[in-house]
C-alpha positions as CSV (number, residue, x, y, z in Angstrom):
1,X,-0.3,0.2,0.0
2,X,1.1,3.6,-0.6
3,X,1.6,6.3,2.0
4,X,-1.4,7.8,1.1
5,X,-3.5,4.6,1.1
6,X,-2.2,3.7,4.6
7,X,-2.8,7.1,6.0
8,X,-6.9,7.1,4.4
9,X,-6.9,3.1,6.0
10,X,-5.7,4.7,9.7
11,X,-8.3,7.3,9.0
12,X,-11.2,5.5,8.2
13,X,-10.3,2.9,11.3
14,X,-10.0,6.0,13.8
15,X,-13.2,7.1,12.2
16,X,-15.1,3.7,13.3
17,X,-13.5,3.6,17.0
18,X,-14.7,7.4,17.4
19,X,-18.0,6.2,16.4
20,X,-17.9,3.3,18.6
21,X,-16.9,6.1,21.4
22,X,-19.7,8.4,20.8
23,X,-22.1,5.4,21.5
24,X,-20.6,4.7,24.4
25,X,-21.3,8.3,25.4
26,X,-24.7,7.9,24.9
27,X,-25.2,5.2,26.9
28,X,-23.5,6.8,29.8
29,X,-20.3,4.1,29.4
30,X,-17.4,6.2,28.3
31,X,-14.2,6.2,30.9
32,X,-15.6,4.7,34.0
33,X,-13.2,5.3,37.0
34,X,-14.5,2.7,39.5
35,X,-12.7,-0.7,38.6
36,X,-9.6,-1.5,40.6
37,X,-7.3,-4.3,40.1
38,X,-5.6,-6.5,42.3
39,X,-3.6,-8.1,40.7
40,X,-0.5,-8.3,37.9
41,X,0.1,-10.5,35.0
42,X,4.0,-11.2,36.0
43,X,2.4,-11.9,39.6
44,X,0.0,-14.1,38.9
45,X,2.5,-16.2,36.2
46,X,5.6,-16.3,38.4
47,X,3.0,-17.6,41.5
48,X,0.9,-20.0,39.7
49,X,2.3,-20.5,36.0
50,X,3.8,-23.9,37.6
51,X,0.6,-25.3,39.4
52,X,-1.1,-28.1,37.8
53,X,-4.3,-27.5,35.6
54,X,-6.6,-29.4,37.7
55,X,-5.2,-28.3,40.8
56,X,-5.2,-24.5,39.9
57,X,-8.7,-25.0,38.9
58,X,-9.6,-26.9,42.1
59,X,-8.4,-24.0,44.2
60,X,-11.2,-21.8,42.6
61,X,-8.6,-18.2,42.7
62,X,-10.6,-15.3,41.5
63,X,-8.4,-12.1,40.5
64,X,-8.9,-8.7,39.2
65,X,-6.5,-7.5,36.6
66,X,-6.5,-4.6,34.0
67,X,-4.4,-3.6,31.0
68,X,-4.4,-2.9,27.5
69,X,-5.8,-5.3,24.5
70,X,-3.1,-6.5,22.7
71,X,-4.2,-9.3,20.8
72,X,-7.6,-11.3,19.9
73,X,-8.0,-14.5,19.0
74,X,-11.8,-14.7,19.8
75,X,-11.7,-17.0,22.7
76,X,-8.5,-16.1,23.8
77,X,-7.5,-12.7,24.1
78,X,-4.0,-11.2,25.2
79,X,-3.9,-8.0,28.0
80,X,-0.8,-6.4,29.0
81,X,-0.2,-4.4,32.2
82,X,3.0,-2.9,33.4
83,X,4.6,-6.1,34.7
84,X,3.7,-7.7,31.4
85,X,1.1,-10.1,29.6
86,X,-1.6,-12.7,30.3
87,X,-4.3,-14.1,28.7
88,X,-8.4,-13.8,29.1
89,X,-11.0,-16.0,27.9
90,X,-14.3,-15.3,26.6
91,X,-16.8,-17.4,26.1
92,X,-19.2,-16.9,22.9
93,X,-21.6,-14.8,24.8
94,X,-18.6,-12.4,26.0
95,X,-17.4,-12.3,22.4
96,X,-20.7,-11.1,21.3
97,X,-20.9,-8.5,24.4
98,X,-17.3,-7.3,23.6
99,X,-17.8,-6.9,19.8
100,X,-17.3,-3.1,20.1
101,X,-13.7,-3.5,21.7
102,X,-10.5,-3.0,19.6
103,X,-7.2,-3.8,20.0
104,X,-5.6,-1.1,22.0
105,X,-8.7,-0.5,24.4
106,X,-7.6,-0.6,28.3
107,X,-10.2,-3.1,30.0
108,X,-10.5,-4.3,33.4
109,X,-11.2,-8.3,33.8
110,X,-12.2,-10.3,36.7
111,X,-13.0,-13.9,36.9
112,X,-11.1,-17.1,38.2
113,X,-7.6,-18.1,37.4
114,X,-7.3,-21.2,34.8
115,X,-4.8,-23.1,32.6
116,X,-5.2,-24.1,29.0
117,X,-4.5,-27.2,27.6
118,X,-1.2,-26.2,26.4
119,X,-0.5,-25.3,30.2
120,X,-1.0,-21.7,29.6
121,X,-2.4,-19.0,32.3
122,X,-5.6,-17.4,31.5
123,X,-8.3,-15.5,33.3
124,X,-11.7,-16.1,32.9
125,X,-14.2,-13.2,31.7
126,X,-16.7,-13.7,34.0
127,X,-16.9,-9.8,34.7
128,X,-15.3,-7.1,32.3
129,X,-15.8,-3.6,31.4
130,X,-14.2,-0.8,28.8
131,X,-12.3,1.6,30.5
132,X,-10.9,3.6,27.9
133,X,-11.4,3.7,24.3
134,X,-8.7,3.8,22.1
135,X,-9.1,5.7,19.3
136,X,-5.8,4.9,17.5
137,X,-4.8,1.9,16.2
138,X,-1.5,0.4,17.2
139,X,1.3,-0.7,14.8
140,X,0.8,-4.1,13.3
141,X,1.5,-6.7,15.8
142,X,4.5,-8.4,14.3
143,X,6.2,-5.3,13.6
144,X,5.7,-2.7,16.0
145,X,6.8,0.7,15.6
146,X,9.9,0.2,13.9
147,X,10.6,3.7,12.2
148,X,13.4,4.8,14.7
149,X,12.6,8.5,14.5
150,X,8.6,7.6,15.8
151,X,9.8,5.4,18.5
152,X,11.4,8.4,20.0
153,X,8.8,11.0,19.2
154,X,6.1,8.4,20.2
155,X,7.3,6.7,23.3
156,X,4.1,5.9,25.0
157,X,3.4,3.4,21.7
158,X,7.0,2.0,21.8
159,X,6.1,1.3,25.0
160,X,3.1,-0.4,24.5
161,X,4.4,-2.6,21.5
162,X,8.3,-3.0,22.3
163,X,9.3,-5.5,25.2
164,X,12.8,-4.5,24.6
165,X,12.0,-1.0,25.1
166,X,10.0,-1.7,28.4
167,X,13.0,-3.9,29.4
168,X,15.4,-1.1,28.7
169,X,13.6,1.4,31.0
170,X,12.8,-1.1,34.1
171,X,16.7,-1.7,34.1
172,X,17.4,2.0,34.1
173,X,15.3,2.2,36.8
174,X,16.7,-0.4,38.8
175,X,20.1,1.0,37.9
176,X,19.1,4.4,39.7
177,X,17.2,3.0,42.6
178,X,20.5,0.6,42.9
179,X,22.8,3.4,43.4
180,X,20.6,5.5,45.8
181,X,20.6,2.5,48.0
182,X,24.1,1.7,47.8
183,X,24.9,5.3,48.7
184,X,22.5,6.0,51.4
185,X,23.7,2.4,53.1
186,X,27.1,4.0,53.4
187,X,25.6,6.9,55.2
188,X,25.5,9.7,52.4
189,X,23.0,12.1,52.6
190,X,20.7,13.1,49.4
191,X,20.4,16.7,48.8
192,X,18.2,18.8,46.2
193,X,20.4,21.8,44.8
194,X,19.3,24.6,42.4
195,X,18.5,24.1,38.5
196,X,18.3,27.4,38.1
197,X,22.0,29.3,38.7
198,X,23.2,32.8,38.5
199,X,26.4,31.2,38.0
200,X,26.9,27.8,35.9
201,X,29.4,26.3,37.8
202,X,31.1,22.5,38.6
203,X,31.9,22.0,34.9
204,X,33.6,23.3,31.4
205,X,30.7,23.5,29.3
206,X,28.2,25.8,27.3
207,X,25.4,26.7,29.1
208,X,21.4,27.1,28.5
209,X,20.3,30.9,29.2
210,X,16.7,31.9,30.4
211,X,15.3,35.1,32.2
212,X,14.0,35.2,35.4
213,X,11.2,37.8,34.8
214,X,10.4,38.5,38.8
215,X,14.1,39.5,39.2
216,X,14.6,40.6,36.0
217,X,18.0,38.5,36.0
218,X,19.4,36.1,32.9
219,X,20.0,32.7,34.7
220,X,21.4,29.6,33.3
221,X,20.2,26.3,33.2
222,X,22.7,24.0,35.8
223,X,25.5,22.3,33.8
224,X,26.4,20.5,37.1
225,X,25.5,20.6,40.9
226,X,29.2,20.6,42.1
227,X,29.5,23.6,43.9
228,X,26.5,23.9,45.4
229,X,27.3,19.7,46.7
230,X,30.5,21.2,47.6
231,X,29.3,24.1,49.9
232,X,26.9,21.5,51.8
233,X,30.5,19.6,52.8
234,X,31.6,23.0,54.2
235,X,28.2,23.4,56.2
236,X,28.7,19.8,57.8
237,X,27.3,17.0,55.4
238,X,30.4,15.1,55.5
239,X,28.9,12.4,52.7
240,X,26.2,14.0,50.4
241,X,24.9,13.0,46.9
242,X,22.5,14.2,44.3
243,X,21.2,12.2,41.2
244,X,20.5,15.2,39.2
245,X,19.5,16.6,35.7
246,X,22.4,18.6,34.0
247,X,21.8,20.9,30.3
248,X,24.7,21.4,28.3
249,X,23.8,23.2,25.0
250,X,26.1,21.2,23.0
251,X,26.1,18.8,20.0
252,X,24.2,15.7,19.9
253,X,25.8,12.3,19.1
254,X,24.9,8.7,20.0
255,X,26.6,9.5,23.9
256,X,25.9,12.9,24.3
257,X,22.4,14.4,25.0
258,X,22.0,18.1,25.8
259,X,20.1,17.0,28.9
260,X,21.2,14.2,31.1
261,X,21.2,12.4,34.4
262,X,24.4,11.9,36.2
263,X,25.1,11.4,40.4
264,X,27.2,13.3,41.9
265,X,28.9,12.4,45.4
266,X,31.3,14.0,47.9
267,X,32.8,12.5,50.6
268,X,34.7,14.4,53.4
269,X,38.0,13.0,54.9
270,X,38.4,10.7,51.8
271,X,40.4,11.0,48.5
272,X,40.4,10.0,44.8
273,X,41.4,6.4,45.5
274,X,38.9,5.8,48.1
275,X,36.2,6.8,45.5
276,X,38.3,4.8,42.8
277,X,37.4,1.7,45.5
278,X,34.1,3.2,45.7
279,X,33.2,3.2,42.4
280,X,34.7,-0.2,41.5
281,X,32.3,-2.1,44.3
282,X,29.3,-0.2,43.7
283,X,29.4,-0.7,40.0
284,X,30.1,-4.7,40.7
285,X,27.1,-4.3,43.0
286,X,24.7,-3.0,40.6
287,X,25.8,-5.2,37.7
288,X,25.2,-8.2,39.9
289,X,21.5,-7.1,41.0
290,X,20.6,-5.8,37.5
291,X,22.1,-8.6,35.2
292,X,22.6,-11.2,37.7
293,X,26.3,-11.7,36.7
294,X,29.8,-9.4,36.5
295,X,30.1,-10.3,32.6
296,X,28.6,-7.3,31.4
297,X,28.1,-7.8,27.4
298,X,27.8,-4.9,25.5
299,X,27.7,-4.7,21.5
300,X,29.4,-7.8,20.9
301,X,32.1,-7.1,23.5
302,X,32.2,-8.8,26.9
303,X,33.3,-6.8,30.0
304,X,34.5,-8.3,33.5
305,X,33.4,-6.3,36.2
306,X,34.4,-8.9,38.6
307,X,38.1,-8.7,38.2
308,X,39.9,-5.3,39.7
309,X,39.3,-2.7,37.0
310,X,42.9,-1.3,35.4
311,X,44.5,1.6,36.7
312,X,46.8,3.9,34.5
313,X,47.7,7.5,34.5
314,X,47.1,9.9,31.4
315,X,50.9,10.5,30.8
316,X,51.4,6.4,31.0
317,X,48.3,5.4,28.7
318,X,49.5,7.6,26.0
319,X,53.0,5.7,25.6
320,X,51.2,2.5,26.3
321,X,48.9,2.7,23.1
322,X,51.5,4.7,21.2
323,X,54.6,2.8,21.5
324,X,56.3,4.9,18.6
325,X,55.9,8.1,21.6
326,X,59.0,8.9,24.0
327,X,58.5,9.8,27.3
328,X,60.7,12.5,27.1
329,X,58.9,14.0,23.7
330,X,55.6,13.9,25.6
331,X,57.0,15.6,28.6
332,X,58.1,18.8,26.4
333,X,55.7,21.2,25.2
334,X,57.3,21.8,21.8
335,X,57.7,17.8,21.4
336,X,53.9,17.3,22.3
337,X,52.9,20.1,19.8
338,X,54.8,18.1,17.4
339,X,53.5,14.8,18.0
340,X,49.7,16.4,17.8
341,X,50.6,17.9,14.6
342,X,52.2,14.6,13.4
343,X,48.3,13.0,14.3
344,X,46.3,15.7,12.6
345,X,45.1,17.4,16.1
346,X,44.3,20.9,15.6
347,X,46.0,23.0,18.7
348,X,45.3,26.6,19.7
349,X,48.0,28.6,20.7
350,X,46.6,29.0,24.1
351,X,47.0,25.2,24.9
352,X,49.7,24.5,27.4
353,X,51.3,21.4,27.5
354,X,48.7,19.6,29.6
355,X,46.2,20.6,27.4
356,X,48.1,19.0,24.4
357,X,48.5,16.0,26.4
358,X,44.7,15.5,26.9
359,X,44.1,16.0,23.1
360,X,46.3,13.4,22.5
361,X,45.2,11.0,24.9
362,X,41.3,11.7,23.8
363,X,42.7,11.3,20.2
364,X,44.8,8.0,20.7
365,X,44.0,6.1,23.9
366,X,39.9,6.8,25.1
367,X,38.4,4.6,22.3
368,X,41.0,1.9,23.4
369,X,39.9,1.6,27.0
370,X,37.4,-1.2,26.4
371,X,37.8,-2.9,29.7
372,X,36.8,-1.6,33.1
373,X,39.7,1.0,33.6
374,X,40.3,4.2,35.6
375,X,42.8,6.8,34.1
376,X,44.2,9.0,36.8
377,X,46.6,11.9,36.9
378,X,45.3,14.5,34.7
379,X,47.0,17.7,34.3
380,X,45.9,20.7,36.3
381,X,45.5,22.5,33.2
382,X,42.4,21.1,32.1
383,X,41.2,20.3,36.0
384,X,40.4,24.0,37.6
385,X,38.4,22.3,40.6
386,X,40.8,19.0,41.3
387,X,43.4,18.9,43.5
388,X,47.0,19.1,42.7
389,X,49.0,16.0,43.3
390,X,51.6,16.5,46.1
391,X,54.2,14.6,44.1
392,X,53.9,16.3,41.0
393,X,51.9,20.0,40.9
394,X,51.7,19.7,37.3
395,X,48.7,17.0,37.5
396,X,45.8,16.6,39.8
397,X,44.5,13.6,42.2
398,X,42.0,13.0,39.3
399,X,40.5,9.8,37.8
400,X,38.3,9.2,35.0
401,X,36.3,5.5,34.5
402,X,36.1,4.3,31.2
403,X,34.6,1.3,29.8
404,X,33.8,0.2,26.1
405,X,35.8,2.9,25.0
406,X,34.0,5.8,26.5
407,X,34.3,7.4,29.9
408,X,31.0,6.7,32.3
409,X,32.8,8.7,35.8
410,X,35.0,11.8,36.8
411,X,36.1,12.1,39.9
412,X,39.1,13.6,41.8
413,X,40.2,14.9,45.3
414,X,38.9,18.1,46.0
415,X,40.6,21.6,45.8
416,X,39.8,23.3,49.3
417,X,42.5,26.0,49.1
418,X,40.4,28.8,48.4
419,X,43.5,31.1,47.5
420,X,44.2,28.4,44.5
421,X,40.9,28.1,43.7
422,X,40.3,31.7,43.3
423,X,43.4,31.7,41.0
424,X,41.9,29.2,38.9
425,X,38.7,30.5,38.3
426,X,40.8,33.7,37.3
427,X,42.5,31.7,34.6
428,X,38.8,30.2,33.4
429,X,37.7,33.9,33.5
430,X,40.4,34.6,31.0
431,X,39.8,32.2,28.7
432,X,36.0,32.9,28.2
433,X,36.9,36.8,28.1
434,X,39.6,35.3,25.1
435,X,36.5,33.5,23.3
436,X,36.4,30.4,25.1
437,X,32.4,29.6,25.6
438,X,32.9,26.4,27.7
439,X,35.1,28.0,30.3
440,X,34.0,28.8,33.8
441,X,32.9,31.8,35.5
442,X,34.5,33.2,38.5
443,X,32.3,32.3,41.1
444,X,32.6,34.6,44.1
445,X,30.5,32.9,46.5
446,X,31.9,29.5,46.4
447,X,35.5,31.2,47.2
448,X,33.6,32.5,50.2
449,X,32.4,29.2,51.3
450,X,35.9,27.9,50.9
451,X,37.4,30.3,52.8
452,X,35.3,29.3,55.7
453,X,37.2,25.9,55.2
454,X,36.2,22.6,53.5
455,X,37.8,19.3,55.0
456,X,39.7,17.0,53.0
457,X,37.0,15.6,50.5
458,X,36.9,13.6,47.5
459,X,34.0,13.9,44.7
460,X,32.6,12.1,41.7
461,X,30.3,12.4,39.0
462,X,28.9,9.2,37.0
463,X,26.7,9.6,33.5
464,X,23.9,7.2,34.3
465,X,22.8,7.5,30.9
466,X,26.1,6.2,29.3
467,X,25.9,3.4,32.7
468,X,22.4,2.5,31.5
469,X,23.6,2.1,28.0
470,X,26.2,-0.3,28.9
471,X,23.8,-2.5,31.4
472,X,21.4,-2.7,28.6
473,X,23.3,-2.9,25.2
474,X,22.1,-0.2,24.1
475,X,24.3,1.9,21.1
476,X,22.4,4.8,21.4
477,X,21.9,7.8,24.5
478,X,18.7,8.1,22.7
479,X,17.6,4.8,23.4
480,X,18.0,4.8,27.2
481,X,16.2,8.3,27.3
482,X,12.5,8.3,27.7
483,X,12.0,11.5,25.7
484,X,14.7,12.7,23.5
485,X,15.0,16.1,22.4
486,X,13.7,16.1,18.4
487,X,13.5,18.8,15.8
488,X,9.8,19.6,15.4
489,X,8.1,18.2,12.9
490,X,7.2,20.1,9.8
491,X,3.5,21.1,9.5
492,X,1.8,20.2,6.5
493,X,2.2,22.9,3.7
494,X,5.6,23.8,5.0
495,X,3.8,26.5,7.4
């Protein structure tokens, strides 16, 4: 069928359903709200699925279920609720009484729990009610919603028809609750910090700008909660975390979305080594909870979360993956620039040695970090909030965690020297004045907070979207975000 024929057919079906709804309205039976289910499909199958047919029927168990009608095979129909699917059985009289039902309708059924000759569980339709009339037909049952863009635009239809999608978001919910539970069990306090900020701090990123009418003040959507959470550490909350939404006005890709979810947590009297240990244990715990194993399959690879995670410095990782690069050349700014030029990496005149090394790292190392790996000792130049290493002030006590060739987490021993922090803010502000839209603002109040004194602290952020991608074997970040941002559809006639 052509697209026009398909549209005409859909319009006809919608018109027929609207007419059925009209009849229900006239009979006073549209959208009832008195029905209450007492059971879920998955629970019934788990509890009674293995019982013998005769023994189950002898128990005379009566249940009430509700959900969406997904299949209609005359006598046997299939109802789907949030937990899964179960069959319902209609006698000929019931079939006749429910002939105005359509696939997609939301119905309630109460009746005896039985088993078919094939051993399938079903509920007798002793009592039944149409709760909501579906006015639009669902996608063809075997194909589902196959157009990727429409799956994102109409996630509600995708969830109705695609079990893989429902599984992805059930796992996402378990990952988030697992992180929260893990941190709370270790004495972390959950906080909520502002999403609208006068100064967007805590990361180097381009912010979204909005305007507060009552205050007549330009404000920014949060790019990170970091500086507010560390204010709480100053205030006396030694262990604090936030599962937060962040907004960065940057590009779209399979790994990036302008609105994304992270967990950030801070622990006083700890350093970045403590957080690497905590992260390793937390991710191993969540893998076992979500997948039942520490072997995590992803896009044809198998990642082992059961073994100790590798740890390697930025400098050593460059040498490890680039055996032609000499250490003495990488330590020298002109030598490092020559390496970058040879690799086709564009550099700005303002880049120092640390930034050049990171450009080389991102070009030649990141995508090779497949098994769980902590990369440590990031240059101070690219780590404006991290504590300098006591052994080597050129680098900081910072790590990033990689798996599958992508960054999942970033953490470091926090800079709690107010004067050092002020100087780094000034350096960032100078870069912003020079045209770097992602450089940080100078945050006077945060410096003031540090001047009151922050205990030695370590902090970390973990990207929940990317973590869910890993645990669901999903290649695109849009597949783990319920409602990813899309360009508006063009209106008919180009208006």
